[in-house]
C-alpha positions in Angstrom: -42.1 -0.1 -1.8 -42.1 -0.1 2.0 -44.9 -0.8 4.4 -45.9 1.6 7.2 -46.0 0.9 10.9 -49.7 0.7 12.0 -48.9 2.7 15.2 -46.4 5.4 14.3 -46.8 5.5 10.5 -43.0 5.2 10.0 -41.9 3.6 6.7 -40.6 0.1 7.4 -37.4 -0.7 5.5 -36.1 -3.0 8.2 -37.4 -4.6 11.4 -36.0 -5.5 14.7 -36.2 -9.2 15.5 -36.4 -10.5 19.1 -36.7 -14.1 20.5 -40.0 -14.9 22.1 -41.7 -18.0 23.5 -44.8 -19.0 21.6 -47.4 -20.7 24.0 -50.6 -22.6 23.8 -52.8 -22.7 26.8 -50.1 -21.0 28.9 -47.6 -23.8 28.3 -44.4 -22.8 26.4 -44.4 -24.8 23.2 -42.0 -23.3 20.7 -39.3 -20.7 20.3 -40.3 -17.9 18.0 -39.5 -14.5 16.6 -41.3 -11.2 17.1 -40.8 -8.5 14.4 -40.8 -5.0 15.8 -41.1 -1.5 14.3 -37.6 0.0 14.7 -39.0 3.4 15.6 -41.7 2.6 18.2 -41.1 -1.1 18.9 -44.7 -2.1 18.1 -45.0 -5.8 17.4 -45.7 -6.2 13.7 -45.7 -10.0 13.5 -44.9 -13.1 15.5 -44.0 -16.5 14.1 -42.5 -19.8 15.2 -38.7 -19.8 14.6 -38.6 -21.4 11.1 -34.9 -22.3 11.5 -35.5 -24.4 14.6 -38.5 -26.1 12.9 -36.3 -27.0 9.9 -33.6 -28.4 12.2 -36.1 -30.5 14.1 -37.5 -31.9 10.8 -34.0 -32.7 9.5 -33.1 -34.4 12.8 -36.2 -36.5 12.8 -35.8 -37.6 9.1 -32.1 -38.5 9.8 -33.2 -40.6 12.8 -35.9 -42.4 10.8 -33.4 -43.0 8.0 -30.8 -44.5 10.4 -33.4 -46.8 11.9 -34.6 -47.9 8.4 -31.1 -48.4 7.0 -29.9 -50.4 10.1 -32.5 -53.1 9.6 
C-alpha cells in the first residue's frame, strides 16, 4: 500500500532524497536528508542523516576503546 502526497495526491512508491542542513537557532548543526514527492517536489519529511550519526558514534566508541586499552 502506498501513501499519497498531501499536496498533489500522487501515490508515493518512491521518494526523491536531497541533502539539507538541519539547524538549531540559525546555526548549522547537522547534515540531513529531505524526502520529496517525486511529482511535485513537496517536502514530505526531514531527518538528520542517520548514516553520519552512526559513523560519529562508531568513531567515538573506537576512540574511547583505544584510550581505555592503552592504559
